[in-house]
Backbone and ligand atoms as CSV (ligand in chain L), in Angstrom:
chain,resi,resn,atom,element,x,y,z
A,1,MET,N,N,0.845,-1.209,0.000
A,1,MET,CA,C,0.000,0.000,0.000
A,1,MET,C,C,0.877,1.255,0.000
A,2,LYS,N,N,1.877,1.245,0.799
A,2,LYS,CA,C,2.779,2.388,0.870
A,2,LYS,C,C,3.481,2.615,-0.483
A,3,LEU,N,N,3.804,1.547,-1.141
A,3,LEU,CA,C,4.484,1.600,-2.425
A,3,LEU,C,C,3.607,2.280,-3.486
A,4,ILE,N,N,2.339,1.933,-3.515
A,4,ILE,CA,C,1.410,2.512,-4.491
A,4,ILE,C,C,1.305,4.023,-4.284
A,5,PHE,N,N,1.200,4.431,-3.047
A,5,PHE,CA,C,1.062,5.855,-2.732
A,5,PHE,C,C,2.272,6.657,-3.239
A,6,SER,N,N,3.443,6.148,-2.993
A,6,SER,CA,C,4.638,6.889,-3.403
A,6,SER,C,C,4.757,6.948,-4.925
A,7,PHE,N,N,4.284,5.954,-5.594
A,7,PHE,CA,C,4.300,5.963,-7.053
A,7,PHE,C,C,3.394,7.077,-7.599
A,8,ILE,N,N,2.186,7.189,-7.053
A,8,ILE,CA,C,1.237,8.213,-7.500
A,8,ILE,C,C,1.799,9.610,-7.237
A,9,LEU,N,N,2.378,9.798,-6.095
A,9,LEU,CA,C,2.947,11.087,-5.736
A,9,LEU,C,C,4.048,11.491,-6.723
A,10,THR,N,N,4.859,10.559,-7.105
A,10,THR,CA,C,5.941,10.821,-8.049
A,10,THR,C,C,5.383,11.299,-9.392
A,11,VAL,N,N,4.323,10.683,-9.854
A,11,VAL,CA,C,3.705,11.045,-11.127
A,11,VAL,C,C,3.160,12.468,-11.069
A,12,LEU,N,N,2.511,12.820,-9.985
A,12,LEU,CA,C,1.938,14.160,-9.852
A,12,LEU,C,C,3.029,15.224,-9.883
A,13,ILE,N,N,4.109,14.987,-9.203
A,13,ILE,CA,C,5.208,15.955,-9.172
A,13,ILE,C,C,5.811,16.102,-10.573
A,14,PHE,N,N,5.929,15.018,-11.253
A,14,PHE,CA,C,6.459,15.062,-12.611
A,14,PHE,C,C,5.573,15.928,-13.512
A,15,CYS,N,N,4.264,15.743,-13.417
A,15,CYS,CA,C,3.342,16.507,-14.259
A,15,CYS,C,C,3.431,18.001,-13.954
A,16,LYS,N,N,3.522,18.337,-12.674
A,16,LYS,CA,C,3.586,19.735,-12.274
A,16,LYS,C,C,4.874,20.380,-12.803
A,17,ASN,N,N,5.939,19.645,-12.802
A,17,ASN,CA,C,7.213,20.170,-13.293
A,17,ASN,C,C,7.235,20.358,-14.795
A,18,ASP,N,N,6.279,19.766,-15.443
A,18,ASP,CA,C,6.268,19.722,-16.887
A,18,ASP,C,C,5.550,20.924,-17.511
A,19,ILE,N,N,4.920,21.755,-16.685
A,19,ILE,CA,C,4.127,22.860,-17.218
A,19,ILE,C,C,4.614,24.210,-16.690
A,20,THR,N,N,4.346,25.226,-17.479
A,20,THR,CA,C,4.535,26.606,-17.044
A,20,THR,C,C,3.156,27.234,-16.928
A,21,GLU,N,N,2.917,27.900,-15.821
A,21,GLU,CA,C,1.602,28.508,-15.609
A,21,GLU,C,C,1.610,29.975,-16.001
A,22,ILE,N,N,0.471,30.418,-16.534
A,22,ILE,CA,C,0.252,31.830,-16.854
A,22,ILE,C,C,-0.901,32.290,-15.970
A,23,LYS,N,N,-0.635,33.320,-15.169
A,23,LYS,CA,C,-1.675,33.780,-14.241
A,23,LYS,C,C,-2.073,35.209,-14.576
A,24,LEU,N,N,-3.353,35.408,-14.888
A,24,LEU,CA,C,-3.859,36.752,-15.162
A,24,LEU,C,C,-4.341,37.368,-13.853
A,25,ASN,N,N,-3.744,38.478,-13.476
A,25,ASN,CA,C,-4.159,39.189,-12.262
A,25,ASN,C,C,-5.048,40.356,-12.671
A,26,TYR,N,N,-6.348,40.215,-12.445
A,26,TYR,CA,C,-7.288,41.263,-12.845
A,26,TYR,C,C,-7.393,42.330,-11.781
A,27,ASN,N,N,-7.253,43.563,-12.214
A,27,ASN,CA,C,-7.504,44.687,-11.317
A,27,ASN,C,C,-8.826,45.318,-11.750
A,28,ARG,N,N,-9.885,44.896,-11.109
A,28,ARG,CA,C,-11.209,45.372,-11.517
A,28,ARG,C,C,-11.546,46.670,-10.800
A,29,THR,N,N,-12.051,47.606,-11.587
A,29,THR,CA,C,-12.520,48.865,-11.015
A,29,THR,C,C,-13.928,49.105,-11.516
A,30,THR,N,N,-14.547,50.159,-11.023
A,30,THR,CA,C,-15.911,50.451,-11.468
A,30,THR,C,C,-15.932,50.798,-12.954
A,31,ASP,N,N,-14.771,51.194,-13.510
A,31,ASP,CA,C,-14.721,51.578,-14.923
A,31,ASP,C,C,-14.711,50.384,-15.869
A,32,ASN,N,N,-14.306,49.239,-15.387
A,32,ASN,CA,C,-14.122,48.131,-16.329
A,32,ASN,C,C,-14.884,46.870,-15.916
A,33,GLN,N,N,-16.118,47.047,-15.601
A,33,GLN,CA,C,-16.946,45.927,-15.163
A,33,GLN,C,C,-17.354,44.994,-16.302
A,34,VAL,N,N,-16.951,45.325,-17.531
A,34,VAL,CA,C,-17.332,44.467,-18.661
A,34,VAL,C,C,-16.647,43.107,-18.578
A,35,TRP,N,N,-15.582,43.012,-17.825
A,35,TRP,CA,C,-14.847,41.764,-17.801
A,35,TRP,C,C,-15.650,40.682,-17.131
A,36,SER,N,N,-15.637,39.528,-17.744
A,36,SER,CA,C,-16.291,38.380,-17.117
A,36,SER,C,C,-15.388,37.881,-16.002
A,37,ASN,N,N,-16.001,37.303,-15.035
A,37,ASN,CA,C,-15.243,36.851,-13.870
A,37,ASN,C,C,-14.999,35.351,-13.983
A,38,GLY,N,N,-14.692,34.892,-15.159
A,38,GLY,CA,C,-14.605,33.453,-15.311
A,38,GLY,C,C,-13.495,33.000,-16.220
A,39,ILE,N,N,-13.853,32.158,-17.166
A,39,ILE,CA,C,-12.869,31.524,-18.023
A,39,ILE,C,C,-12.430,32.483,-19.130
A,40,ASP,N,N,-11.140,32.572,-19.367
A,40,ASP,CA,C,-10.627,33.344,-20.497
A,40,ASP,C,C,-9.925,32.414,-21.481
A,41,VAL,N,N,-9.871,32.865,-22.737
A,41,VAL,CA,C,-9.203,32.097,-23.779
A,41,VAL,C,C,-7.857,32.744,-24.076
A,42,LEU,N,N,-6.801,31.963,-24.035
A,42,LEU,CA,C,-5.472,32.445,-24.406
A,42,LEU,C,C,-5.045,31.730,-25.676
A,43,THR,N,N,-4.482,32.491,-26.616
A,43,THR,CA,C,-3.939,31.889,-27.825
A,43,THR,C,C,-2.417,31.956,-27.752
A,44,ILE,N,N,-1.782,30.808,-27.972
A,44,ILE,CA,C,-0.330,30.710,-27.920
A,44,ILE,C,C,0.192,30.678,-29.351
A,45,LYS,N,N,1.137,31.569,-29.649
A,45,LYS,CA,C,1.701,31.622,-31.000
A,45,LYS,C,C,3.221,31.510,-30.950
A,46,ALA,N,N,3.777,30.958,-32.004
A,46,ALA,CA,C,5.231,30.955,-32.175
A,46,ALA,C,C,5.515,31.491,-33.564
A,47,SER,N,N,6.373,32.498,-33.649
A,47,SER,CA,C,6.697,33.154,-34.923
A,47,SER,C,C,5.432,33.561,-35.680
A,48,GLY,N,N,4.448,34.043,-34.953
A,48,GLY,CA,C,3.229,34.555,-35.574
A,48,GLY,C,C,2.203,33.497,-35.917
A,49,LYS,N,N,2.538,32.227,-35.725
A,49,LYS,CA,C,1.597,31.155,-36.071
A,49,LYS,C,C,0.977,30.560,-34.808
A,50,GLU,N,N,-0.332,30.339,-34.880
A,50,GLU,CA,C,-1.022,29.787,-33.715
A,50,GLU,C,C,-0.574,28.360,-33.442
A,51,ILE,N,N,-0.216,28.097,-32.191
A,51,ILE,CA,C,0.187,26.754,-31.777
A,51,ILE,C,C,-0.964,26.054,-31.065
A,52,GLN,N,N,-1.570,26.749,-30.131
A,52,GLN,CA,C,-2.716,26.172,-29.434
A,52,GLN,C,C,-3.497,27.241,-28.699
A,53,LYS,N,N,-4.721,26.882,-28.322
A,53,LYS,CA,C,-5.517,27.729,-27.440
A,53,LYS,C,C,-5.632,27.030,-26.091
A,54,VAL,N,N,-5.537,27.801,-25.032
A,54,VAL,CA,C,-5.725,27.226,-23.701
A,54,VAL,C,C,-6.733,28.085,-22.945
A,55,LEU,N,N,-7.410,27.472,-22.010
A,55,LEU,CA,C,-8.394,28.178,-21.200
A,55,LEU,C,C,-7.829,28.421,-19.811
A,56,THR,N,N,-8.169,29.569,-19.240
A,56,THR,CA,C,-7.821,29.784,-17.836
A,56,THR,C,C,-8.897,29.124,-16.977
A,57,ASP,N,N,-8.549,28.884,-15.716
A,57,ASP,CA,C,-9.599,28.499,-14.781
A,57,ASP,C,C,-10.184,29.782,-14.198
A,58,GLU,N,N,-11.028,29.655,-13.202
A,58,GLU,CA,C,-11.709,30.847,-12.684
A,58,GLU,C,C,-10.797,31.756,-11.867
A,59,THR,N,N,-9.594,31.276,-11.545
A,59,THR,CA,C,-8.635,32.156,-10.868
A,59,THR,C,C,-7.751,32.877,-11.887
A,60,GLY,N,N,-7.995,32.670,-13.174
A,60,GLY,CA,C,-7.193,33.319,-14.205
A,60,GLY,C,C,-5.925,32.572,-14.554
A,61,THR,N,N,-5.827,31.312,-14.152
A,61,THR,CA,C,-4.598,30.554,-14.365
A,61,THR,C,C,-4.756,29.538,-15.502
A,62,ALA,N,N,-3.787,29.536,-16.398
A,62,ALA,CA,C,-3.740,28.555,-17.482
A,62,ALA,C,C,-2.358,27.908,-17.474
A,63,ALA,N,N,-2.220,26.811,-18.181
A,63,ALA,CA,C,-0.934,26.109,-18.188
A,63,ALA,C,C,-0.569,25.693,-19.604
A,64,ILE,N,N,0.719,25.796,-19.909
A,64,ILE,CA,C,1.225,25.279,-21.190
A,64,ILE,C,C,2.408,24.358,-20.903
A,65,ASN,N,N,2.678,23.480,-21.830
A,65,ASN,CA,C,3.756,22.513,-21.640
A,65,ASN,C,C,5.119,23.163,-21.846
A,66,LYS,N,N,6.036,22.851,-20.947
A,66,LYS,CA,C,7.408,23.343,-21.100
A,66,LYS,C,C,8.045,22.793,-22.374
A,67,ALA,N,N,7.642,21.596,-22.753
A,67,ALA,CA,C,8.192,21.002,-23.979
A,67,ALA,C,C,7.894,21.882,-25.186
A,68,MET,N,N,6.708,22.515,-25.191
A,68,MET,CA,C,6.336,23.395,-26.303
A,68,MET,C,C,7.216,24.653,-26.303
A,69,ILE,N,N,7.488,25.177,-25.109
A,69,ILE,CA,C,8.353,26.367,-25.015
A,69,ILE,C,C,9.752,26.019,-25.522
A,70,ASN,N,N,10.261,24.881,-25.096
A,70,ASN,CA,C,11.605,24.461,-25.520
A,70,ASN,C,C,11.671,24.217,-27.020
A,71,LYS,N,N,10.596,23.653,-27.552
A,71,LYS,CA,C,10.579,23.333,-28.981
A,71,LYS,C,C,10.662,24.604,-29.832
A,72,HIS,N,N,9.914,25.638,-29.429
A,72,HIS,CA,C,9.849,26.852,-30.247
A,72,HIS,C,C,10.832,27.930,-29.788
A,73,GLY,N,N,11.417,27.767,-28.609
A,73,GLY,CA,C,12.341,28.768,-28.099
A,73,GLY,C,C,11.626,29.900,-27.391
A,74,ALA,N,N,10.573,30.407,-28.015
A,74,ALA,CA,C,9.774,31.468,-27.407
A,74,ALA,C,C,8.363,31.396,-27.963
A,75,VAL,N,N,7.389,31.615,-27.109
A,75,VAL,CA,C,5.993,31.679,-27.570
A,75,VAL,C,C,5.365,32.964,-27.047
A,76,ASP,N,N,4.460,33.511,-27.840
A,76,ASP,CA,C,3.728,34.711,-27.445
A,76,ASP,C,C,2.349,34.312,-26.945
A,77,VAL,N,N,1.891,35.001,-25.911
A,77,VAL,CA,C,0.586,34.699,-25.320
A,77,VAL,C,C,-0.356,35.877,-25.583
A,78,PHE,N,N,-1.528,35.568,-26.129
A,78,PHE,CA,C,-2.522,36.600,-26.439
A,78,PHE,C,C,-3.838,36.283,-25.732
A,79,LEU,N,N,-4.518,37.323,-25.291
A,79,LEU,CA,C,-5.865,37.167,-24.755
A,79,LEU,C,C,-6.837,37.250,-25.923
A,80,THR,N,N,-7.617,36.164,-26.119
A,80,THR,CA,C,-8.524,36.132,-27.272
A,80,THR,C,C,-9.926,35.698,-26.846
A,81,SER,N,N,-10.347,36.139,-25.660
A,81,SER,CA,C,-11.704,35.835,-25.216
A,81,SER,C,C,-12.711,36.488,-26.152
A,82,ILE,N,N,-13.922,36.005,-26.132
A,82,ILE,CA,C,-14.971,36.549,-26.996
A,82,ILE,C,C,-15.167,38.036,-26.705
A,83,GLY,N,N,-15.202,38.845,-27.764
A,83,GLY,CA,C,-15.399,40.282,-27.597
A,83,GLY,C,C,-14.102,41.045,-27.436
A,84,VAL,N,N,-12.978,40.322,-27.379
A,84,VAL,CA,C,-11.683,40.989,-27.239
A,84,VAL,C,C,-10.876,40.760,-28.501
A,85,GLU,N,N,-10.420,41.856,-29.102
A,85,GLU,CA,C,-9.476,41.716,-30.200
A,85,GLU,C,C,-8.201,41.105,-29.634
A,86,GLU,N,N,-7.446,40.437,-30.463
A,86,GLU,CA,C,-6.254,39.734,-29.996
A,86,GLU,C,C,-5.304,40.669,-29.248
A,87,LEU,N,N,-5.223,40.485,-27.943
A,87,LEU,CA,C,-4.426,41.368,-27.088
A,87,LEU,C,C,-3.149,40.655,-26.658
A,88,TYR,N,N,-2.005,41.211,-27.066
A,88,TYR,CA,C,-0.724,40.617,-26.660
A,88,TYR,C,C,-0.557,40.733,-25.148
A,89,LEU,N,N,-0.160,39.655,-24.511
A,89,LEU,CA,C,0.045,39.686,-23.061
A,89,LEU,C,C,1.519,39.598,-22.692
A,90,THR,N,N,2.178,38.551,-23.181
A,90,THR,CA,C,3.573,38.380,-22.788
A,90,THR,C,C,4.247,37.380,-23.714
A,91,THR,N,N,5.572,37.362,-23.645
A,91,THR,CA,C,6.355,36.366,-24.355
A,91,THR,C,C,6.984,35.438,-23.330
A,92,ILE,N,N,6.847,34.146,-23.555
A,92,ILE,CA,C,7.448,33.152,-22.659
A,92,ILE,C,C,8.618,32.526,-23.401
A,93,ASP,N,N,9.822,32.806,-22.888
A,93,ASP,CA,C,11.013,32.311,-23.597
A,93,ASP,C,C,11.949,31.553,-22.664
A,94,ASN,N,N,11.462,31.230,-21.481
A,94,ASN,CA,C,12.310,30.525,-20.520
A,94,ASN,C,C,11.484,29.444,-19.828
A,95,ALA,N,N,11.673,28.214,-20.258
A,95,ALA,CA,C,10.886,27.111,-19.706
A,95,ALA,C,C,11.259,26.802,-18.264
A,96,ALA,N,N,12.370,27.375,-17.793
A,96,ALA,CA,C,12.773,27.136,-16.408
A,96,ALA,C,C,11.895,27.921,-15.438
A,97,ILE,N,N,11.191,28.931,-15.947
A,97,ILE,CA,C,10.306,29.723,-15.083
A,97,ILE,C,C,8.943,29.030,-15.034
A,98,ASP,N,N,8.452,28.784,-13.822
A,98,ASP,CA,C,7.223,28.004,-13.652
A,98,ASP,C,C,5.959,28.855,-13.731
A,99,LEU,N,N,6.113,30.175,-13.512
A,99,LEU,CA,C,4.916,31.020,-13.441
A,99,LEU,C,C,5.186,32.376,-14.076
A,100,TYR,N,N,4.354,32.738,-15.039
A,100,TYR,CA,C,4.387,34.067,-15.637
A,100,TYR,C,C,3.111,34.783,-15.202
A,101,GLU,N,N,3.251,35.930,-14.564
A,101,GLU,CA,C,2.069,36.673,-14.130
A,101,GLU,C,C,1.863,37.892,-15.023
A,102,VAL,N,N,0.597,38.156,-15.367
A,102,VAL,CA,C,0.253,39.269,-16.239
A,102,VAL,C,C,-0.824,40.098,-15.551
A,103,ASN,N,N,-0.533,41.368,-15.335
A,103,ASN,CA,C,-1.536,42.248,-14.730
A,103,ASN,C,C,-2.451,42.799,-15.810
A,104,ILE,N,N,-3.754,42.784,-15.543
A,104,ILE,CA,C,-4.744,43.311,-16.469
A,104,ILE,C,C,-5.633,44.289,-15.718
A,105,PRO,N,N,-5.888,45.513,-16.226
A,105,PRO,CA,C,-5.437,45.978,-17.534
A,105,PRO,C,C,-3.918,46.152,-17.618
A,106,ARG,N,N,-3.447,46.123,-18.859
A,106,ARG,CA,C,-2.024,46.281,-19.117
A,106,ARG,C,C,-1.638,47.754,-18.927
A,107,HIS,N,N,-0.443,47.969,-18.445
A,107,HIS,CA,C,0.081,49.333,-18.348
A,107,HIS,C,C,1.390,49.393,-19.124
A,108,TYR,N,N,1.520,50.403,-19.947
A,108,TYR,CA,C,2.695,50.495,-20.814
A,108,TYR,C,C,3.478,51.755,-20.508
A,109,ARG,N,N,4.775,51.674,-20.736
A,109,ARG,CA,C,5.592,52.879,-20.681
A,109,ARG,C,C,5.282,53.723,-21.906
A,110,PHE,N,N,5.421,55.001,-21.801
A,110,PHE,CA,C,5.204,55.896,-22.937
A,110,PHE,C,C,6.481,56.639,-23.263
A,111,LYS,N,N,6.671,56.865,-24.538
A,111,LYS,CA,C,7.789,57.672,-25.012
A,111,LYS,C,C,7.185,58.617,-26.037
A,112,PHE,N,N,7.419,59.887,-25.870
A,112,PHE,CA,C,6.701,60.894,-26.639
A,112,PHE,C,C,5.216,60.634,-26.429
A,113,ASP,N,N,4.427,60.463,-27.467
A,113,ASP,CA,C,3.000,60.209,-27.227
A,113,ASP,C,C,2.618,58.783,-27.597
A,114,ARG,N,N,3.606,57.886,-27.655
A,114,ARG,CA,C,3.337,56.502,-28.052
A,114,ARG,C,C,3.642,55.544,-26.913
A,115,ALA,N,N,2.883,54.467,-26.847
A,115,ALA,CA,C,3.183,53.417,-25.883
A,115,ALA,C,C,4.395,52.633,-26.382
A,116,VAL,N,N,5.242,52.249,-25.469
A,116,VAL,CA,C,6.416,51.452,-25.826
A,116,VAL,C,C,5.973,49.998,-25.983
A,117,CYS,N,N,6.380,49.362,-27.071
A,117,CYS,CA,C,5.990,47.978,-27.335
A,117,CYS,C,C,6.480,47.066,-26.203
A,118,PRO,N,N,5.578,46.276,-25.638
A,118,PRO,CA,C,5.984,45.399,-24.534
A,118,PRO,C,C,6.828,44.218,-24.996
A,119,LYS,N,N,6.929,44.043,-26.309
A,119,LYS,CA,C,7.728,42.922,-26.805
A,119,LYS,C,C,9.134,43.371,-27.222
A,120,CYS,N,N,9.210,44.377,-28.106
A,120,CYS,CA,C,10.528,44.810,-28.585
A,120,CYS,C,C,11.060,46.023,-27.817
A,121,ASN,N,N,10.218,46.585,-26.925
A,121,ASN,CA,C,10.627,47.726,-26.098
A,121,ASN,C,C,11.015,48.945,-26.929
A,122,LYS,N,N,10.434,49.052,-28.120
A,122,LYS,CA,C,10.717,50.210,-28.964
A,122,LYS,C,C,9.414,50.936,-29.283
A,123,VAL,N,N,9.561,52.128,-29.853
A,123,VAL,CA,C,8.386,52.957,-30.073
A,123,VAL,C,C,8.253,53.374,-31.545
A,124,ASP,N,N,9.281,53.069,-32.352
A,124,ASP,CA,C,9.318,53.627,-33.702
A,124,ASP,C,C,8.324,52.986,-34.671
A,125,LYS,N,N,7.833,51.787,-34.389
A,125,LYS,CA,C,6.874,51.141,-35.303
A,125,LYS,C,C,5.482,51.032,-34.682
A,126,ILE,N,N,5.217,51.946,-33.738
A,126,ILE,CA,C,3.955,51.878,-33.005
A,126,ILE,C,C,2.885,52.732,-33.687
A,127,TYR,N,N,1.703,52.168,-33.839
A,127,TYR,CA,C,0.571,52.881,-34.415
A,127,TYR,C,C,-0.598,52.821,-33.449
A,128,LYS,N,N,-1.380,53.885,-33.421
A,128,LYS,CA,C,-2.545,53.911,-32.538
A,128,LYS,C,C,-3.680,53.119,-33.163
A,129,ALA,N,N,-4.289,52.237,-32.381
A,129,ALA,CA,C,-5.401,51.426,-32.876
A,129,ALA,C,C,-6.653,52.292,-32.988
A,130,VAL,N,N,-7.353,52.133,-34.110
A,130,VAL,CA,C,-8.576,52.898,-34.333
A,130,VAL,C,C,-9.723,51.921,-34.556
A,131,TYR,N,N,-10.787,52.087,-33.799
A,131,TYR,CA,C,-11.990,51.271,-33.976
A,131,TYR,C,C,-13.067,52.136,-34.595
A,132,GLY,N,N,-13.938,51.513,-35.366
A,132,GLY,CA,C,-15.054,52.275,-35.910
A,132,GLY,C,C,-15.406,51.823,-37.298
A,133,GLU,N,N,-16.413,52.446,-37.855
A,133,GLU,CA,C,-16.942,51.992,-39.134
A,133,GLU,C,C,-16.110,52.467,-40.314
A,134,ASN,N,N,-15.375,53.533,-40.137
A,134,ASN,CA,C,-14.631,54.072,-41.267
A,134,ASN,C,C,-13.279,53.384,-41.400
A,135,GLN,N,N,-13.338,52.140,-41.814
A,135,GLN,CA,C,-12.107,51.371,-41.997
A,135,GLN,C,C,-11.288,51.958,-43.133
A,136,VAL,N,N,-10.026,52.199,-42.889
A,136,VAL,CA,C,-9.125,52.696,-43.923
A,136,VAL,C,C,-8.128,51.597,-44.258
A,137,VAL,N,N,-8.034,51.267,-45.527
A,137,VAL,CA,C,-7.053,50.276,-45.961
A,137,VAL,C,C,-6.144,50.936,-46.984
A,138,THR,N,N,-4.860,50.852,-46.737
A,138,THR,CA,C,-3.888,51.397,-47.677
A,138,THR,C,C,-3.527,50.304,-48.674
A,139,ILE,N,N,-3.585,50.641,-49.947
A,139,ILE,CA,C,-3.252,49.657,-50.973
A,139,ILE,C,C,-1.951,50.074,-51.640
A,140,GLU,N,N,-1.017,49.157,-51.640
A,140,GLU,CA,C,0.280,49.411,-52.270
A,140,GLU,C,C,0.482,48.391,-53.362
A,141,VAL,N,N,1.001,48.822,-54.493
A,141,VAL,CA,C,1.363,47.873,-55.540
A,141,VAL,C,C,2.885,47.841,-55.619
A,142,THR,N,N,3.455,46.668,-55.444
A,142,THR,CA,C,4.914,46.549,-55.442
A,142,THR,C,C,5.455,46.566,-56.866
A,143,GLU,N,N,6.768,46.667,-56.975
A,143,GLU,CA,C,7.399,46.662,-58.301
A,143,GLU,C,C,7.085,45.391,-59.055
A,144,GLY,N,N,6.946,44.300,-58.317
A,144,GLY,CA,C,6.626,43.018,-58.947
A,144,GLY,C,C,5.167,42.880,-59.338
A,145,GLY,N,N,4.367,43.898,-59.008
A,145,GLY,CA,C,2.967,43.866,-59.387
A,145,GLY,C,C,2.043,43.285,-58.340
A,146,ASP,N,N,2.599,42.882,-57.197
A,146,ASP,CA,C,1.758,42.357,-56.119
A,146,ASP,C,C,1.032,43.500,-55.405
A,147,THR,N,N,-0.173,43.213,-55.004
A,147,THR,CA,C,-0.933,44.203,-54.265
A,147,THR,C,C,-0.873,43.884,-52.778
A,148,ILE,N,N,-0.515,44.876,-52.006
A,148,ILE,CA,C,-0.422,44.687,-50.556
A,148,ILE,C,C,-1.466,45.559,-49.880
A,149,TYR,N,N,-2.271,44.936,-49.064
A,149,TYR,CA,C,-3.256,45.681,-48.287
A,149,TYR,C,C,-2.712,45.890,-46.884
A,150,SER,N,N,-2.821,47.098,-46.403
A,150,SER,CA,C,-2.307,47.393,-45.064
A,150,SER,C,C,-3.365,48.116,-44.257
A,151,ASN,N,N,-3.439,47.785,-42.985
A,151,ASN,CA,C,-4.359,48.487,-42.092
A,151,ASN,C,C,-3.743,49.762,-41.540
A,152,ILE,N,N,-2.520,50.056,-41.958
A,152,ILE,CA,C,-1.830,51.229,-41.444
A,152,ILE,C,C,-2.058,52.406,-42.383
A,153,SER,N,N,-2.444,53.531,-41.805
A,153,SER,CA,C,-2.571,54.760,-42.572
A,153,SER,C,C,-2.156,55.902,-41.673
A,154,GLY,N,N,-1.220,56.709,-42.115
A,154,GLY,CA,C,-0.693,57.765,-41.259
A,154,GLY,C,C,-0.051,57.135,-40.037
A,155,ARG,N,N,-0.376,57.638,-38.875
A,155,ARG,CA,C,0.156,57.050,-37.641
A,155,ARG,C,C,-0.885,56.163,-36.970
A,156,LYS,N,N,-1.828,55.649,-37.776
A,156,LYS,CA,C,-2.908,54.876,-37.182
A,156,LYS,C,C,-2.997,53.467,-37.762
A,157,TYR,N,N,-3.497,52.566,-36.950
A,157,TYR,CA,C,-3.726,51.184,-37.376
A,157,TYR,C,C,-5.215,50.910,-37.244
A,158,TYR,N,N,-5.860,50.662,-38.403
A,158,TYR,CA,C,-7.310,50.507,-38.396
A,158,TYR,C,C,-7.693,49.062,-38.094
A,159,MET,N,N,-8.415,48.865,-37.000
A,159,MET,CA,C,-8.710,47.529,-36.508
A,159,MET,C,C,-9.741,46.797,-37.364
A,160,GLY,N,N,-10.593,47.551,-38.038
A,160,GLY,CA,C,-11.596,46.908,-38.888
A,160,GLY,C,C,-12.770,46.337,-38.127
A,161,THR,N,N,-12.931,46.719,-36.888
A,161,THR,CA,C,-14.090,46.285,-36.107
A,161,THR,C,C,-14.640,47.463,-35.339
A,162,CYS,N,N,-15.865,47.289,-34.900
A,162,CYS,CA,C,-16.465,48.316,-34.051
A,162,CYS,C,C,-16.463,47.883,-32.599
A,163,VAL,N,N,-16.038,46.653,-32.364
A,163,VAL,CA,C,-16.095,46.115,-31.012
A,163,VAL,C,C,-15.105,46.855,-30.124
A,164,THR,N,N,-15.595,47.378,-29.055
A,164,THR,CA,C,-14.675,47.969,-28.087
A,164,THR,C,C,-15.099,47.557,-26.690
A,165,ASN,N,N,-14.161,47.201,-25.900
A,165,ASN,CA,C,-14.385,47.126,-24.457
A,165,ASN,C,C,-13.050,47.403,-23.783
A,166,ALA,N,N,-13.045,47.348,-22.488
A,166,ALA,CA,C,-11.872,47.798,-21.738
A,166,ALA,C,C,-10.629,46.957,-21.988
A,167,LEU,N,N,-10.809,45.782,-22.588
A,167,LEU,CA,C,-9.655,44.912,-22.795
A,167,LEU,C,C,-9.105,44.968,-24.213
A,168,ASN,N,N,-9.739,45.720,-25.090
A,168,ASN,CA,C,-9.268,45.722,-26.465
A,168,ASN,C,C,-7.967,46.508,-26.600
A,169,PRO,N,N,-7.077,46.031,-27.467
A,169,PRO,CA,C,-5.776,46.686,-27.614
A,169,PRO,C,C,-5.901,48.113,-28.127
A,170,LEU,N,N,-4.998,48.968,-27.689
A,170,LEU,CA,C,-5.012,50.376,-28.073
A,170,LEU,C,C,-3.862,50.722,-29.003
A,171,TRP,N,N,-2.914,49.775,-29.186
A,171,TRP,CA,C,-1.715,50.056,-29.962
A,171,TRP,C,C,-1.367,48.859,-30.836
A,172,TYR,N,N,-0.577,49.138,-31.866
A,172,TYR,CA,C,-0.124,48.084,-32.774
A,172,TYR,C,C,1.364,48.277,-33.025
A,173,CYS,N,N,2.148,47.197,-32.920
A,173,CYS,CA,C,3.568,47.275,-33.264
A,173,CYS,C,C,3.776,46.565,-34.586
A,174,ASP,N,N,4.220,47.322,-35.583
A,174,ASP,CA,C,4.394,46.750,-36.917
A,174,ASP,C,C,5.671,45.924,-37.024
A,175,ARG,N,N,6.579,46.070,-36.076
A,175,ARG,CA,C,7.769,45.218,-36.071
A,175,ARG,C,C,7.382,43.797,-35.656
A,176,ASP,N,N,6.609,43.693,-34.581
A,176,ASP,CA,C,6.241,42.386,-34.042
A,176,ASP,C,C,4.893,41.886,-34.580
A,177,LYS,N,N,4.162,42.773,-35.278
A,177,LYS,CA,C,2.809,42.447,-35.757
A,177,LYS,C,C,1.905,42.030,-34.607
A,178,ILE,N,N,1.981,42.778,-33.518
A,178,ILE,CA,C,1.123,42.480,-32.381
A,178,ILE,C,C,0.301,43.701,-32.013
A,179,GLN,N,N,-0.876,43.438,-31.474
A,179,GLN,CA,C,-1.727,44.485,-30.922
A,179,GLN,C,C,-1.638,44.403,-29.409
A,180,PHE,N,N,-1.503,45.555,-28.774
A,180,PHE,CA,C,-1.357,45.516,-27.318
A,180,PHE,C,C,-2.056,46.695,-26.659
L,1,ZN,ZN,ZN,7.359,45.634,-30.988
């Protein structure tokens, strides 16, 4: 009997060591009551490509496999709950760290009048996100004759949706192709 117990315990410890947890710390105020107090959807990407979606539990905690982090070297975590445009949260590039905590709402450093990108820590490719019906798309034709559509016009990045709530991204980094 004692032998069986120790075997089960060993398996549980192994499983726990095998994952990295992501914990969303919500700071709720009277201004942002739109947030649901439950399950959130996180999308994990590597080099811009979706790897998997994971759900948080009701404490805001989700888990991903360390093997996946090691395989890709670094993965980006986005909040993609219903009603939220893809919001960049953090980059996980160290599988030795067991817990990544993310405070929500996000707070960014500012330089001049732009938010500093939380991924590349630069401000030169930052565009302000614009929501609304007047979607602007810039069309460029390359020398090779290819047509490129861009959501960037002037210093703005047009989101192409009217959906807004307190969690929707306010900025876009064209270097990392992330909204934050
Ligand atoms: Zn960036």
